[in-house]
All heavy atoms as TSV, in Angstrom:
chain	resi	resn	atom	element	x	y	z
A	1	MET	N	N	19.692	-5.139	13.687
A	1	MET	CA	C	19.004	-4.031	13.044
A	1	MET	C	C	18.335	-4.482	11.756
A	1	MET	O	O	17.246	-4.033	11.443
A	1	MET	CB	C	20.023	-2.910	12.786
A	1	MET	CG	C	19.408	-1.686	12.204
A	1	MET	SD	S	18.337	-0.895	13.404
A	1	MET	CE	C	17.865	0.540	12.539
A	2	THR	N	N	18.989	-5.365	11.010
A	2	THR	CA	C	18.400	-5.792	9.746
A	2	THR	C	C	17.169	-6.667	9.964
A	2	THR	O	O	16.239	-6.609	9.173
A	2	THR	CB	C	19.418	-6.555	8.883
A	2	THR	OG1	O	19.877	-7.688	9.606
A	2	THR	CG2	C	20.572	-5.671	8.503
A	3	SER	N	N	17.160	-7.450	11.037
A	3	SER	CA	C	15.981	-8.281	11.291
A	3	SER	C	C	14.793	-7.413	11.689
A	3	SER	O	O	13.657	-7.713	11.330
A	3	SER	CB	C	16.272	-9.328	12.359
A	3	SER	OG	O	16.588	-8.709	13.583
A	4	LEU	N	N	15.035	-6.326	12.416
A	4	LEU	CA	C	13.966	-5.390	12.750
A	4	LEU	C	C	13.428	-4.721	11.486
A	4	LEU	O	O	12.216	-4.561	11.322
A	4	LEU	CB	C	14.465	-4.337	13.739
A	4	LEU	CG	C	13.457	-3.281	14.147
A	4	LEU	CD1	C	12.309	-3.927	14.918
A	4	LEU	CD2	C	14.124	-2.204	14.973
A	5	LEU	N	N	14.324	-4.348	10.576
A	5	LEU	CA	C	13.897	-3.756	9.301
A	5	LEU	C	C	13.104	-4.756	8.480
A	5	LEU	O	O	12.125	-4.376	7.820
A	5	LEU	CB	C	15.129	-3.285	8.517
A	5	LEU	CG	C	15.055	-1.858	8.025
A	5	LEU	CD1	C	15.333	-0.922	9.179
A	5	LEU	CD2	C	16.037	-1.653	6.931
A	6	ASN	N	N	13.507	-6.018	8.506
A	6	ASN	CA	C	12.753	-7.053	7.803
A	6	ASN	C	C	11.344	-7.186	8.356
A	6	ASN	O	O	10.379	-7.293	7.601
A	6	ASN	CB	C	13.467	-8.399	7.898
A	6	ASN	CG	C	14.712	-8.456	7.057
A	6	ASN	OD1	O	14.868	-7.699	6.113
A	6	ASN	ND2	N	15.615	-9.343	7.422
A	7	VAL	N	N	11.216	-7.175	9.664
A	7	VAL	CA	C	9.900	-7.305	10.297
A	7	VAL	C	C	9.020	-6.111	9.953
A	7	VAL	O	O	7.849	-6.269	9.607
A	7	VAL	CB	C	10.049	-7.476	11.824
A	7	VAL	CG1	C	8.715	-7.357	12.530
A	7	VAL	CG2	C	10.703	-8.799	12.141
A	8	VAL	N	N	9.584	-4.910	10.025
A	8	VAL	CA	C	8.814	-3.703	9.693
A	8	VAL	C	C	8.387	-3.729	8.234
A	8	VAL	O	O	7.245	-3.386	7.906
A	8	VAL	CB	C	9.634	-2.436	10.029
A	8	VAL	CG1	C	8.977	-1.191	9.470
A	8	VAL	CG2	C	9.830	-2.314	11.522
A	9	SER	N	N	9.268	-4.149	7.349
A	9	SER	CA	C	8.930	-4.233	5.928
A	9	SER	C	C	7.811	-5.241	5.682
A	9	SER	O	O	6.850	-4.952	4.957
A	9	SER	CB	C	10.156	-4.637	5.109
A	9	SER	OG	O	11.110	-3.626	5.099
A	10	ILE	N	N	7.920	-6.394	6.288
A	10	ILE	CA	C	6.907	-7.432	6.094
A	10	ILE	C	C	5.558	-6.983	6.639
A	10	ILE	O	O	4.524	-7.164	5.988
A	10	ILE	CB	C	7.371	-8.753	6.722
A	10	ILE	CG1	C	8.526	-9.332	5.925
A	10	ILE	CG2	C	6.228	-9.753	6.821
A	10	ILE	CD1	C	9.218	-10.500	6.579
A	11	VAL	N	N	5.557	-6.360	7.813
A	11	VAL	CA	C	4.301	-5.897	8.409
A	11	VAL	C	C	3.649	-4.832	7.528
A	11	VAL	O	O	2.438	-4.859	7.291
A	11	VAL	CB	C	4.545	-5.376	9.847
A	11	VAL	CG1	C	3.352	-4.616	10.380
A	11	VAL	CG2	C	4.883	-6.536	10.760
A	12	ALA	N	N	4.439	-3.892	7.016
A	12	ALA	CA	C	3.886	-2.831	6.170
A	12	ALA	C	C	3.341	-3.399	4.861
A	12	ALA	O	O	2.262	-2.996	4.404
A	12	ALA	CB	C	4.944	-1.768	5.889
A	13	ILE	N	N	4.041	-4.335	4.259
A	13	ILE	CA	C	3.580	-4.910	2.996
A	13	ILE	C	C	2.317	-5.738	3.203
A	13	ILE	O	O	1.373	-5.658	2.410
A	13	ILE	CB	C	4.714	-5.736	2.344
A	13	ILE	CG1	C	5.826	-4.793	1.867
A	13	ILE	CG2	C	4.191	-6.572	1.186
A	13	ILE	CD1	C	7.086	-5.493	1.426
A	14	VAL	N	N	2.264	-6.507	4.270
A	14	VAL	CA	C	1.052	-7.295	4.558
A	14	VAL	C	C	-0.130	-6.383	4.870
A	14	VAL	O	O	-1.252	-6.620	4.412
A	14	VAL	CB	C	1.324	-8.295	5.698
A	14	VAL	CG1	C	0.046	-8.909	6.210
A	14	VAL	CG2	C	2.282	-9.374	5.230
A	15	ALA	N	N	0.118	-5.312	5.627
A	15	ALA	CA	C	-0.959	-4.358	5.919
A	15	ALA	C	C	-1.457	-3.697	4.639
A	15	ALA	O	O	-2.672	-3.497	4.461
A	15	ALA	CB	C	-0.481	-3.309	6.911
A	16	GLY	N	N	-0.558	-3.373	3.724
A	16	GLY	CA	C	-0.963	-2.804	2.437
A	16	GLY	C	C	-1.795	-3.780	1.626
A	16	GLY	O	O	-2.794	-3.403	1.011
A	17	ALA	N	N	-1.412	-5.043	1.647
A	17	ALA	CA	C	-2.193	-6.054	0.927
A	17	ALA	C	C	-3.576	-6.222	1.544
A	17	ALA	O	O	-4.569	-6.426	0.825
A	17	ALA	CB	C	-1.445	-7.389	0.928
A	18	ILE	N	N	-3.666	-6.109	2.868
A	18	ILE	CA	C	-4.976	-6.200	3.526
A	18	ILE	C	C	-5.855	-5.018	3.119
A	18	ILE	O	O	-7.062	-5.184	2.887
A	18	ILE	CB	C	-4.796	-6.291	5.052
A	18	ILE	CG1	C	-4.214	-7.661	5.406
A	18	ILE	CG2	C	-6.104	-6.061	5.788
A	18	ILE	CD1	C	-3.786	-7.797	6.850
A	19	PHE	N	N	-5.274	-3.833	3.011
A	19	PHE	CA	C	-6.060	-2.682	2.563
A	19	PHE	C	C	-6.519	-2.855	1.120
A	19	PHE	O	O	-7.633	-2.453	0.759
A	19	PHE	CB	C	-5.281	-1.384	2.730
A	19	PHE	CG	C	-5.444	-0.775	4.086
A	19	PHE	CD1	C	-4.472	-0.941	5.050
A	19	PHE	CD2	C	-6.575	-0.057	4.410
A	19	PHE	CE1	C	-4.612	-0.401	6.303
A	19	PHE	CE2	C	-6.738	0.501	5.664
A	19	PHE	CZ	C	-5.750	0.328	6.615
A	20	PHE	N	N	-5.674	-3.429	0.263
A	20	PHE	CA	C	-6.110	-3.720	-1.104
A	20	PHE	C	C	-7.285	-4.706	-1.106
A	20	PHE	O	O	-8.239	-4.549	-1.864
A	20	PHE	CB	C	-4.964	-4.293	-1.944
A	20	PHE	CG	C	-4.102	-3.250	-2.587
A	20	PHE	CD1	C	-2.739	-3.215	-2.332
A	20	PHE	CD2	C	-4.623	-2.326	-3.455
A	20	PHE	CE1	C	-1.937	-2.276	-2.918
A	20	PHE	CE2	C	-3.828	-1.368	-4.050
A	20	PHE	CZ	C	-2.478	-1.341	-3.780
A	21	LEU	N	N	-7.210	-5.703	-0.259
A	21	LEU	CA	C	-8.299	-6.669	-0.147
A	21	LEU	C	C	-9.575	-6.002	0.350
A	21	LEU	O	O	-10.669	-6.264	-0.163
A	21	LEU	CB	C	-7.893	-7.814	0.782
A	21	LEU	CG	C	-8.942	-8.903	0.991
A	21	LEU	CD1	C	-9.209	-9.637	-0.315
A	21	LEU	CD2	C	-8.486	-9.868	2.062
A	22	ALA	N	N	-9.454	-5.118	1.329
A	22	ALA	CA	C	-10.625	-4.405	1.853
A	22	ALA	C	C	-11.241	-3.510	0.782
A	22	ALA	O	O	-12.470	-3.402	0.680
A	22	ALA	CB	C	-10.231	-3.587	3.073
A	23	GLY	N	N	-10.414	-2.871	-0.019
A	23	GLY	CA	C	-10.934	-2.049	-1.115
A	23	GLY	C	C	-11.663	-2.879	-2.152
A	23	GLY	O	O	-12.698	-2.467	-2.685
A	24	THR	N	N	-11.156	-4.055	-2.420
A	24	THR	CA	C	-11.820	-4.948	-3.369
A	24	THR	C	C	-13.161	-5.419	-2.823
A	24	THR	O	O	-14.151	-5.470	-3.562
A	24	THR	CB	C	-10.919	-6.155	-3.673
A	24	THR	OG1	O	-9.674	-5.673	-4.187
A	24	THR	CG2	C	-11.563	-7.075	-4.686
A	25	LEU	N	N	-13.207	-5.726	-1.541
A	25	LEU	CA	C	-14.482	-6.113	-0.934
A	25	LEU	C	C	-15.482	-4.959	-0.973
A	25	LEU	O	O	-16.670	-5.172	-1.212
A	25	LEU	CB	C	-14.269	-6.598	0.493
A	25	LEU	CG	C	-13.583	-7.944	0.636
A	25	LEU	CD1	C	-13.323	-8.248	2.107
A	25	LEU	CD2	C	-14.408	-9.039	0.002
A	26	GLY	N	N	-15.008	-3.744	-0.739
A	26	GLY	CA	C	-15.881	-2.586	-0.838
A	26	GLY	C	C	-16.400	-2.381	-2.240
A	26	GLY	O	O	-17.555	-2.000	-2.450
A	27	LEU	N	N	-15.555	-2.645	-3.221
A	27	LEU	CA	C	-15.980	-2.530	-4.613
A	27	LEU	C	C	-17.082	-3.523	-4.934
A	27	LEU	O	O	-18.024	-3.219	-5.673
A	27	LEU	CB	C	-14.775	-2.766	-5.539
A	27	LEU	CG	C	-15.015	-2.754	-7.035
A	27	LEU	CD1	C	-15.386	-1.350	-7.489
A	27	LEU	CD2	C	-13.801	-3.242	-7.778
A	28	LEU	N	N	-17.010	-4.686	-4.362
A	28	LEU	CA	C	-18.001	-5.720	-4.647
A	28	LEU	C	C	-19.281	-5.563	-3.834
A	28	LEU	O	O	-20.346	-5.970	-4.281
A	28	LEU	CB	C	-17.390	-7.103	-4.387
A	28	LEU	CG	C	-16.213	-7.482	-5.271
A	28	LEU	CD1	C	-15.628	-8.804	-4.811
A	28	LEU	CD2	C	-16.624	-7.548	-6.723
A	29	ARG	N	N	-19.199	-4.975	-2.653
A	29	ARG	CA	C	-20.347	-4.971	-1.749
A	29	ARG	C	C	-21.202	-3.713	-1.785
A	29	ARG	O	O	-22.384	-3.773	-1.493
A	29	ARG	CB	C	-19.871	-5.185	-0.323
A	29	ARG	CG	C	-19.332	-6.589	-0.132
A	29	ARG	CD	C	-19.235	-6.905	1.283
A	29	ARG	NE	N	-20.491	-6.561	1.944
A	29	ARG	CZ	C	-21.014	-7.205	2.951
A	29	ARG	NH1	N	-20.385	-8.226	3.434
A	29	ARG	NH2	N	-22.129	-6.820	3.512
A	30	PHE	N	N	-20.610	-2.549	-2.059
A	30	PHE	CA	C	-21.388	-1.314	-1.968
A	30	PHE	C	C	-22.383	-1.199	-3.114
A	30	PHE	O	O	-22.145	-1.690	-4.217
A	30	PHE	CB	C	-20.473	-0.094	-1.914
A	30	PHE	CG	C	-19.831	0.100	-0.575
A	30	PHE	CD1	C	-18.501	0.427	-0.470
A	30	PHE	CD2	C	-20.551	-0.032	0.590
A	30	PHE	CE1	C	-17.899	0.610	0.760
A	30	PHE	CE2	C	-19.975	0.153	1.825
A	30	PHE	CZ	C	-18.645	0.469	1.913
A	31	PRO	N	N	-23.506	-0.496	-2.869
A	31	PRO	CA	C	-24.618	-0.546	-3.815
A	31	PRO	C	C	-24.457	0.302	-5.074
A	31	PRO	O	O	-24.859	-0.130	-6.153
A	31	PRO	CB	C	-25.808	-0.036	-2.993
A	31	PRO	CG	C	-25.212	0.795	-1.923
A	31	PRO	CD	C	-23.872	0.199	-1.635
A	32	ASP	N	N	-23.910	1.511	-4.968
A	32	ASP	CA	C	-23.864	2.338	-6.178
A	32	ASP	C	C	-22.428	2.705	-6.545
A	32	ASP	O	O	-21.479	2.435	-5.823
A	32	ASP	CB	C	-24.733	3.591	-6.021
A	32	ASP	CG	C	-24.228	4.549	-4.963
A	32	ASP	OD1	O	-23.267	4.206	-4.270
A	32	ASP	OD2	O	-24.802	5.644	-4.835
A	33	THR	N	N	-22.293	3.338	-7.693
A	33	THR	CA	C	-20.973	3.595	-8.270
A	33	THR	C	C	-20.134	4.521	-7.403
A	33	THR	O	O	-18.943	4.281	-7.214
A	33	THR	CB	C	-21.142	4.210	-9.672
A	33	THR	OG1	O	-21.928	3.333	-10.453
A	33	THR	CG2	C	-19.808	4.413	-10.340
A	34	PHE	N	N	-20.734	5.580	-6.877
A	34	PHE	CA	C	-19.957	6.560	-6.136
A	34	PHE	C	C	-19.410	6.002	-4.825
A	34	PHE	O	O	-18.264	6.280	-4.464
A	34	PHE	CB	C	-20.800	7.813	-5.875
A	34	PHE	CG	C	-21.124	8.552	-7.139
A	34	PHE	CD1	C	-22.426	8.696	-7.552
A	34	PHE	CD2	C	-20.117	9.091	-7.917
A	34	PHE	CE1	C	-22.727	9.356	-8.718
A	34	PHE	CE2	C	-20.402	9.764	-9.094
A	34	PHE	CZ	C	-21.713	9.902	-9.496
A	35	THR	N	N	-20.189	5.234	-4.111
A	35	THR	CA	C	-19.669	4.641	-2.872
A	35	THR	C	C	-18.630	3.572	-3.175
A	35	THR	O	O	-17.680	3.403	-2.413
A	35	THR	CB	C	-20.798	4.036	-2.022
A	35	THR	OG1	O	-21.535	3.101	-2.797
A	35	THR	CG2	C	-21.715	5.109	-1.495
A	36	ARG	N	N	-18.793	2.868	-4.275
A	36	ARG	CA	C	-17.771	1.884	-4.671
A	36	ARG	C	C	-16.448	2.572	-4.970
A	36	ARG	O	O	-15.384	2.123	-4.526
A	36	ARG	CB	C	-18.231	1.112	-5.900
A	36	ARG	CG	C	-19.316	0.129	-5.627
A	36	ARG	CD	C	-19.729	-0.554	-6.895
A	36	ARG	NE	N	-20.818	-1.480	-6.625
A	36	ARG	CZ	C	-21.412	-2.191	-7.543
A	36	ARG	NH1	N	-21.041	-2.087	-8.797
A	36	ARG	NH2	N	-22.383	-3.013	-7.218
A	37	LEU	N	N	-16.489	3.648	-5.737
A	37	LEU	CA	C	-15.262	4.359	-6.076
A	37	LEU	C	C	-14.625	4.991	-4.844
A	37	LEU	O	O	-13.401	5.021	-4.709
A	37	LEU	CB	C	-15.547	5.429	-7.127
A	37	LEU	CG	C	-15.809	4.914	-8.524
A	37	LEU	CD1	C	-16.185	6.065	-9.447
A	37	LEU	CD2	C	-14.587	4.211	-9.066
A	38	HIS	N	N	-15.444	5.509	-3.936
A	38	HIS	CA	C	-14.918	6.125	-2.731
A	38	HIS	C	C	-14.169	5.093	-1.884
A	38	HIS	O	O	-13.051	5.349	-1.423
A	38	HIS	CB	C	-16.064	6.750	-1.929
A	38	HIS	CG	C	-15.628	7.392	-0.659
A	38	HIS	ND1	N	-14.939	8.583	-0.633
A	38	HIS	CD2	C	-15.761	7.010	0.624
A	38	HIS	CE1	C	-14.683	8.902	0.610
A	38	HIS	NE2	N	-15.170	7.958	1.404
A	39	ALA	N	N	-14.770	3.957	-1.674
A	39	ALA	CA	C	-14.128	2.914	-0.872
A	39	ALA	C	C	-12.863	2.402	-1.555
A	39	ALA	O	O	-11.841	2.178	-0.898
A	39	ALA	CB	C	-15.102	1.761	-0.651
A	40	LEU	N	N	-12.926	2.243	-2.847
A	40	LEU	CA	C	-11.783	1.704	-3.577
A	40	LEU	C	C	-10.605	2.669	-3.571
A	40	LEU	O	O	-9.464	2.260	-3.325
A	40	LEU	CB	C	-12.195	1.372	-5.009
A	40	LEU	CG	C	-11.194	0.608	-5.840
A	40	LEU	CD1	C	-10.952	-0.762	-5.234
A	40	LEU	CD2	C	-11.693	0.470	-7.255
A	41	THR	N	N	-10.841	3.956	-3.804
A	41	THR	CA	C	-9.720	4.894	-3.868
A	41	THR	C	C	-9.088	5.109	-2.507
A	41	THR	O	O	-7.862	5.212	-2.418
A	41	THR	CB	C	-10.162	6.253	-4.447
A	41	THR	OG1	O	-11.241	6.763	-3.668
A	41	THR	CG2	C	-10.582	6.121	-5.887
A	42	LYS	N	N	-9.885	5.175	-1.450
A	42	LYS	CA	C	-9.309	5.368	-0.114
A	42	LYS	C	C	-8.450	4.172	0.292
A	42	LYS	O	O	-7.326	4.322	0.757
A	42	LYS	CB	C	-10.409	5.582	0.931
A	42	LYS	CG	C	-11.241	6.799	0.718
A	42	LYS	CD	C	-10.431	8.035	0.947
A	42	LYS	CE	C	-11.321	9.247	0.743
A	42	LYS	NZ	N	-10.617	10.483	0.818
A	43	ALA	N	N	-8.975	2.992	0.127
A	43	ALA	CA	C	-8.246	1.796	0.552
A	43	ALA	C	C	-7.024	1.542	-0.333
A	43	ALA	O	O	-5.962	1.169	0.179
A	43	ALA	CB	C	-9.174	0.585	0.529
A	44	ASP	N	N	-7.148	1.742	-1.629
A	44	ASP	CA	C	-6.014	1.485	-2.520
A	44	ASP	C	C	-4.888	2.490	-2.315
A	44	ASP	O	O	-3.718	2.134	-2.396
A	44	ASP	CB	C	-6.466	1.489	-3.970
A	44	ASP	CG	C	-7.157	0.208	-4.361
A	44	ASP	OD1	O	-7.165	-0.731	-3.544
A	44	ASP	OD2	O	-7.691	0.140	-5.472
A	45	ASN	N	N	-5.231	3.737	-2.046
A	45	ASN	CA	C	-4.192	4.732	-1.806
A	45	ASN	C	C	-3.422	4.418	-0.532
A	45	ASN	O	O	-2.189	4.475	-0.503
A	45	ASN	CB	C	-4.814	6.128	-1.729
A	45	ASN	CG	C	-3.763	7.211	-1.789
A	45	ASN	OD1	O	-2.650	7.000	-2.206
A	45	ASN	ND2	N	-4.145	8.387	-1.348
A	46	LEU	N	N	-4.121	4.064	0.522
A	46	LEU	CA	C	-3.446	3.703	1.769
A	46	LEU	C	C	-2.670	2.390	1.608
A	46	LEU	O	O	-1.549	2.258	2.112
A	46	LEU	CB	C	-4.453	3.584	2.901
A	46	LEU	CG	C	-3.881	3.346	4.284
A	46	LEU	CD1	C	-2.903	4.452	4.672
A	46	LEU	CD2	C	-4.990	3.254	5.299
A	47	GLY	N	N	-3.234	1.442	0.881
A	47	GLY	CA	C	-2.541	0.179	0.644
A	47	GLY	C	C	-1.253	0.379	-0.133
A	47	GLY	O	O	-0.213	-0.195	0.213
A	48	LEU	N	N	-1.301	1.207	-1.165
A	48	LEU	CA	C	-0.096	1.472	-1.948
A	48	LEU	C	C	0.935	2.215	-1.119
A	48	LEU	O	O	2.134	1.930	-1.211
A	48	LEU	CB	C	-0.447	2.267	-3.210
A	48	LEU	CG	C	0.714	2.576	-4.137
A	48	LEU	CD1	C	1.346	1.290	-4.659
A	48	LEU	CD2	C	0.254	3.455	-5.277
A	49	GLY	N	N	0.485	3.140	-0.279
A	49	GLY	CA	C	1.415	3.855	0.589
A	49	GLY	C	C	2.121	2.927	1.554
A	49	GLY	O	O	3.326	3.049	1.789
A	50	LEU	N	N	1.386	1.982	2.123
A	50	LEU	CA	C	2.010	1.031	3.045
A	50	LEU	C	C	2.973	0.097	2.319
A	50	LEU	O	O	4.041	-0.243	2.855
A	50	LEU	CB	C	0.932	0.233	3.770
A	50	LEU	CG	C	0.186	0.992	4.873
A	50	LEU	CD1	C	-1.008	0.180	5.352
A	50	LEU	CD2	C	1.111	1.314	6.014
A	51	ILE	N	N	2.623	-0.314	1.127
A	51	ILE	CA	C	3.532	-1.188	0.365
A	51	ILE	C	C	4.804	-0.438	-0.012
A	51	ILE	O	O	5.910	-0.975	0.094
A	51	ILE	CB	C	2.808	-1.774	-0.857
A	51	ILE	CG1	C	1.802	-2.815	-0.383
A	51	ILE	CG2	C	3.806	-2.379	-1.848
A	51	ILE	CD1	C	0.953	-3.409	-1.473
A	52	VAL	N	N	4.667	0.816	-0.426
A	52	VAL	CA	C	5.852	1.620	-0.734
A	52	VAL	C	C	6.699	1.812	0.526
A	52	VAL	O	O	7.926	1.716	0.483
A	52	VAL	CB	C	5.445	2.978	-1.360
A	52	VAL	CG1	C	6.599	3.950	-1.372
A	52	VAL	CG2	C	4.931	2.768	-2.763
A	53	LEU	N	N	6.054	2.064	1.661
A	53	LEU	CA	C	6.779	2.205	2.917
A	53	LEU	C	C	7.527	0.924	3.268
A	53	LEU	O	O	8.660	0.964	3.760
A	53	LEU	CB	C	5.811	2.568	4.041
A	53	LEU	CG	C	6.412	2.848	5.395
A	53	LEU	CD1	C	7.215	4.141	5.357
A	53	LEU	CD2	C	5.317	2.943	6.435
A	54	GLY	N	N	6.928	-0.215	2.983
A	54	GLY	CA	C	7.600	-1.480	3.243
A	54	GLY	C	C	8.731	-1.772	2.275
A	54	GLY	O	O	9.688	-2.466	2.616
A	55	LEU	N	N	8.632	-1.234	1.066
A	55	LEU	CA	C	9.680	-1.481	0.074
A	55	LEU	C	C	10.838	-0.483	0.143
A	55	LEU	O	O	11.907	-0.758	-0.409
A	55	LEU	CB	C	9.079	-1.455	-1.334
A	55	LEU	CG	C	8.168	-2.615	-1.697
A	55	LEU	CD1	C	7.583	-2.410	-3.084
A	55	LEU	CD2	C	8.911	-3.929	-1.631
A	56	LEU	N	N	10.636	0.647	0.792
A	56	LEU	CA	C	11.703	1.654	0.855
A	56	LEU	C	C	12.994	1.135	1.485
A	56	LEU	O	O	14.078	1.420	0.966
A	56	LEU	CB	C	11.216	2.898	1.591
A	56	LEU	CG	C	10.400	3.871	0.748
A	56	LEU	CD1	C	9.883	5.012	1.609
A	56	LEU	CD2	C	11.201	4.401	-0.404
A	57	PRO	N	N	12.942	0.381	2.593
A	57	PRO	CA	C	14.217	-0.140	3.117
A	57	PRO	C	C	14.891	-1.137	2.174
A	57	PRO	O	O	16.090	-1.368	2.271
A	57	PRO	CB	C	13.827	-0.833	4.418
A	57	PRO	CG	C	12.518	-0.284	4.796
A	57	PRO	CD	C	11.850	0.118	3.522
A	58	ARG	N	N	14.139	-1.723	1.273
A	58	ARG	CA	C	14.689	-2.689	0.320
A	58	ARG	C	C	15.248	-2.033	-0.933
A	58	ARG	O	O	15.863	-2.705	-1.758
A	58	ARG	CB	C	13.596	-3.670	-0.119
A	58	ARG	CG	C	12.987	-4.424	1.001
A	58	ARG	CD	C	13.955	-5.461	1.379
A	58	ARG	NE	N	13.420	-6.243	2.478
A	58	ARG	CZ	C	14.157	-7.061	3.165
A	58	ARG	NH1	N	15.405	-7.213	2.864
A	58	ARG	NH2	N	13.636	-7.727	4.153
A	59	ALA	N	N	14.993	-0.735	-1.107
A	59	ALA	CA	C	15.480	-0.039	-2.306
A	59	ALA	C	C	17.004	-0.028	-2.291
A	59	ALA	O	O	17.634	0.198	-1.273
A	59	ALA	CB	C	14.940	1.381	-2.350
A	60	GLY	N	N	17.570	-0.284	-3.451
A	60	GLY	CA	C	19.021	-0.391	-3.537
A	60	GLY	C	C	19.747	0.930	-3.416
A	60	GLY	O	O	20.879	0.982	-2.957
A	61	SER	N	N	19.096	2.010	-3.806
A	61	SER	CA	C	19.754	3.311	-3.772
A	61	SER	C	C	18.719	4.390	-3.459
A	61	SER	O	O	17.528	4.131	-3.388
A	61	SER	CB	C	20.411	3.601	-5.128
A	61	SER	OG	O	19.416	3.701	-6.130
A	62	LEU	N	N	19.220	5.597	-3.302
A	62	LEU	CA	C	18.331	6.729	-3.046
A	62	LEU	C	C	17.439	6.994	-4.251
A	62	LEU	O	O	16.256	7.323	-4.101
A	62	LEU	CB	C	19.162	7.969	-2.701
A	62	LEU	CG	C	18.375	9.227	-2.388
A	62	LEU	CD1	C	17.519	9.017	-1.144
A	62	LEU	CD2	C	19.297	10.408	-2.211
A	63	ALA	N	N	17.978	6.823	-5.451
A	63	ALA	CA	C	17.186	7.035	-6.663
A	63	ALA	C	C	16.031	6.037	-6.752
A	63	ALA	O	O	14.915	6.402	-7.140
A	63	ALA	CB	C	18.079	6.915	-7.899
A	64	ALA	N	N	16.284	4.794	-6.383
A	64	ALA	CA	C	15.219	3.788	-6.407
A	64	ALA	C	C	14.155	4.103	-5.364
A	64	ALA	O	O	12.954	3.938	-5.616
A	64	ALA	CB	C	15.801	2.401	-6.175
A	65	GLY	N	N	14.562	4.592	-4.206
A	65	GLY	CA	C	13.604	4.985	-3.181
A	65	GLY	C	C	12.768	6.170	-3.615
A	65	GLY	O	O	11.552	6.206	-3.395
A	66	LEU	N	N	13.397	7.154	-4.242
A	66	LEU	CA	C	12.649	8.300	-4.757
A	66	LEU	C	C	11.685	7.889	-5.866
A	66	LEU	O	O	10.592	8.447	-5.975
A	66	LEU	CB	C	13.608	9.380	-5.261
A	66	LEU	CG	C	14.348	10.152	-4.191
A	66	LEU	CD1	C	15.360	11.094	-4.819
A	66	LEU	CD2	C	13.389	10.908	-3.306
A	67	GLU	N	N	12.091	6.933	-6.664
A	67	GLU	CA	C	11.209	6.432	-7.714
A	67	GLU	C	C	9.963	5.774	-7.115
A	67	GLU	O	O	8.848	5.964	-7.617
A	67	GLU	CB	C	11.959	5.436	-8.586
A	67	GLU	CG	C	11.184	4.962	-9.782
A	67	GLU	CD	C	11.980	4.033	-10.669
A	67	GLU	OE1	O	13.210	3.907	-10.470
A	67	GLU	OE2	O	11.374	3.425	-11.549
A	68	LEU	N	N	10.130	5.026	-6.046
A	68	LEU	CA	C	8.968	4.427	-5.367
A	68	LEU	C	C	8.027	5.494	-4.826
A	68	LEU	O	O	6.815	5.390	-4.947
A	68	LEU	CB	C	9.448	3.527	-4.226
A	68	LEU	CG	C	10.027	2.184	-4.614
A	68	LEU	CD1	C	10.655	1.529	-3.397
A	68	LEU	CD2	C	8.965	1.299	-5.205
A	69	VAL	N	N	8.597	6.539	-4.222
A	69	VAL	CA	C	7.770	7.617	-3.680
A	69	VAL	C	C	7.037	8.351	-4.800
A	69	VAL	O	O	5.864	8.691	-4.669
A	69	VAL	CB	C	8.634	8.581	-2.836
A	69	VAL	CG1	C	7.843	9.800	-2.425
A	69	VAL	CG2	C	9.157	7.860	-1.604
A	70	VAL	N	N	7.707	8.576	-5.925
A	70	VAL	CA	C	7.070	9.252	-7.070
A	70	VAL	C	C	5.940	8.385	-7.636
A	70	VAL	O	O	4.891	8.910	-8.009
A	70	VAL	CB	C	8.124	9.599	-8.142
A	70	VAL	CG1	C	7.473	10.001	-9.452
A	70	VAL	CG2	C	9.016	10.705	-7.641
A	71	ILE	N	N	6.124	7.096	-7.662
A	71	ILE	CA	C	5.060	6.206	-8.128
A	71	ILE	C	C	3.849	6.319	-7.220
A	71	ILE	O	O	2.724	6.363	-7.695
A	71	ILE	CB	C	5.572	4.750	-8.207
A	71	ILE	CG1	C	6.540	4.600	-9.380
A	71	ILE	CG2	C	4.417	3.769	-8.340
A	71	ILE	CD1	C	7.254	3.282	-9.405
A	72	TRP	N	N	4.077	6.400	-5.929
A	72	TRP	CA	C	2.959	6.532	-4.989
A	72	TRP	C	C	2.235	7.857	-5.167
A	72	TRP	O	O	1.019	7.931	-5.129
A	72	TRP	CB	C	3.450	6.359	-3.567
A	72	TRP	CG	C	2.365	6.471	-2.546
A	72	TRP	CD1	C	1.133	5.895	-2.593
A	72	TRP	CD2	C	2.407	7.204	-1.339
A	72	TRP	NE1	N	0.417	6.216	-1.467
A	72	TRP	CE2	C	1.189	7.027	-0.682
A	72	TRP	CE3	C	3.373	7.990	-0.740
A	72	TRP	CZ2	C	0.908	7.611	0.540
A	72	TRP	CZ3	C	3.098	8.554	0.473
A	72	TRP	CH2	C	1.871	8.368	1.094
A	73	ILE	N	N	3.010	8.925	-5.353
A	73	ILE	CA	C	2.395	10.256	-5.508
A	73	ILE	C	C	1.642	10.303	-6.813
A	73	ILE	O	O	0.547	10.772	-6.921
A	73	ILE	CB	C	3.457	11.357	-5.425
A	73	ILE	CG1	C	4.021	11.421	-4.020
A	73	ILE	CG2	C	2.894	12.695	-5.831
A	73	ILE	CD1	C	5.183	12.344	-3.860
């Protein structure tokens, strides 16, 4: 069970990092300010959500898990 949790955590964290990378590429490539901000906020919010989802099984306690969720919100 723990190895499955490790795999799920790693996949979620890597997927979140890929979304952060995609948001950064959107920030660099789009032509005007509004499209840059739109691409950046969508990708970064999803990236942070996936990273928090990957870190939740690693949280030491319920309070630490709630703190991660509050940071995301």
